[in-house]
C-alpha positions in Angstrom: 0.0 0.0 0.1 2.8 2.3 0.4 4.9 1.4 -2.5 1.1 2.3 -4.3 0.9 5.7 -2.4 4.5 6.8 -3.3 3.8 5.8 -7.1 0.7 8.1 -7.0 2.3 10.9 -5.0 5.2 11.0 -7.9 3.2 10.9 -10.6 1.3 14.1 -9.4 4.9 15.8 -8.7 6.4 14.9 -12.0 3.7 15.3 -14.2 4.4 18.7 -13.8 8.6 18.6 -14.0 8.9 19.5 -17.8 12.3 20.9 -17.1 13.5 17.9 -15.3 17.3 16.9 -14.9 17.4 13.2 -15.7 20.9 12.6 -14.5 19.8 12.9 -10.5 17.7 10.5 -10.7 18.8 6.5 -9.4 17.5 3.7 -9.5 17.3 0.8 -6.9 20.2 -1.4 -6.5 21.0 -4.8 -8.1 19.8 -7.2 -5.0 18.8 -10.7 -5.7 17.4 -12.9 -2.5 15.8 -16.5 -1.2 14.1 -15.9 1.9 12.5 -19.3 2.2 10.2 -20.4 -1.2 10.7 -16.6 -2.6 13.1 -15.3 -4.4 13.5 -11.6 -4.4 15.2 -9.6 -7.5 15.2 -5.2 -7.5 17.1 -2.8 -9.8 16.9 -1.3 -13.1 16.7 -3.1 -16.5 18.5 -2.1 -18.7 18.7 -2.6 -22.7 20.5 -5.6 -24.2 19.2 -5.2 -28.2 15.8 -4.1 -29.4 14.1 -3.7 -32.9 11.3 -1.7 -32.0 10.3 1.9 -33.1 9.5 3.1 -29.1 11.4 2.4 -26.0 9.3 -0.1 -24.4 10.7 0.5 -21.3 12.4 3.6 -21.2 16.7 4.6 -19.8 15.2 5.2 -16.4 13.2 2.9 -14.6 13.3 0.7 -11.6 11.5 -2.2 -11.2 10.8 -4.8 -8.6 10.6 -9.1 -9.5 9.1 -11.2 -6.6 9.0 -15.0 -7.6 7.1 -18.0 -5.0 7.8 -21.2 -5.5 4.8 -22.7 -3.9 3.2 -20.8 -6.6 4.9 -21.0 -9.3 4.7 -17.4 -10.2 6.4 -14.4 -10.6 5.3 -11.0 -10.2 7.0 -7.5 -11.8 6.8 -3.8 -10.7 8.4 -1.5 -12.5 8.2 1.8 -12.3 8.8 4.2 -15.4 9.8 7.3 -16.3 9.3 8.6 -20.0 11.0 11.4 -21.2 10.4 13.3 -24.4 14.0 11.7 -25.1 12.8 8.2 -25.0 9.4 9.6 -27.2 9.8 11.8 -29.3 5.8 13.1 -29.8 6.5 13.6 -26.0 5.7 16.6 -23.7 6.4 16.3 -21.0 7.8 14.3 -18.6 5.3 10.8 -17.5 5.7 8.9 -14.9 3.9 5.3 -15.0 4.0 2.8 -12.9 2.8 -1.2 -13.9 2.8 -4.7 -13.0 3.0 -7.7 -14.2 2.2 -11.1 -13.2 4.4 -14.4 -15.0 3.6 -18.6 -15.1 6.9 -20.3 -14.0 7.2 -23.1 -16.3 10.8 -24.0 -13.9 12.3 -23.3 -10.5 15.5 -25.5 -10.8 18.6 -25.5 -8.8 18.4 -22.1 -9.1 17.0 -21.5 -12.4 14.2 -19.8 -13.0 12.1 -20.0 -16.1 8.9 -17.6 -16.2 6.5 -16.0 -18.9 3.5 -14.3 -19.6 1.4 -14.5 -23.0 0.1 -11.2 -23.8 -1.9 -10.3 -26.5 0.9 -9.0 -28.9 3.8 -10.6 -27.1 5.7 -13.6 -25.6 7.5 -12.2 -22.2 9.9 -14.3 -20.7 12.1 -13.4 -17.3 15.2 -16.0 -16.9 17.0 -15.9 -13.7 19.7 -17.4 -12.2 20.4 -17.5 -8.4 23.8 -19.0 -8.3 24.8 -16.9 -11.6 22.9 -13.1 -9.8 22.0 -12.4 -13.3 17.7 -11.4 -14.6 17.1 -11.6 -18.2 14.1 -10.7 -19.9 12.8 -11.3 -23.2 9.9 -9.6 -25.2 9.2 -10.3 -29.0 5.0 -9.9 -30.5 3.4 -12.4 -32.1 0.1 -13.7 -33.7 -0.6 -16.4 -32.0 -3.0 -14.8 -30.1 -4.8 -13.6 -33.2 -3.3 -10.2 -33.0 -2.7 -9.6 -37.0 -1.2 -6.6 -36.0 1.9 -8.2 -34.5 5.2 -7.5 -35.9 7.4 -11.5 -34.4 10.3 -9.3 -36.1 10.2 -6.7 -33.2 11.7 -8.0 -30.0 14.2 -6.6 -27.4 16.1 -7.9 -24.8 17.2 -6.6 -21.2 19.3 -7.6 -18.3 18.8 -6.2 -14.4 21.5 -3.7 -13.5 
């Protein structure tokens, strides 16, 4: 609840900041931990490669991922700060929160593979607890009936 209140207050405050100095904004430091049947990872997504006309995840972002082995699910909470640098037709800064839910397909020897099948894309998380690596991939698909999806549009990120 506190996170939700913080995000709402941040949206109100930042929506009026047209001359925001984005060099002074920091994200969560990368961290990973296991607590019983839970795995928690925090940090920011950094793009590895991307073929898309727009930035799917802006440069300024923070993310918190929680995976539950008993439920075989992961949730990803993102805070994204979109700027005109990310979208040329955006004339102001926009702080935008999102939450996504994934189904865990595999959780063995500290390796977690989780997927989310959105209407227009397949999204995959790969978490290696022993290596301290979290990766995210995105690829558009027509598999669920989206005629406008373009399977050549894809992106890959790593948690920093």
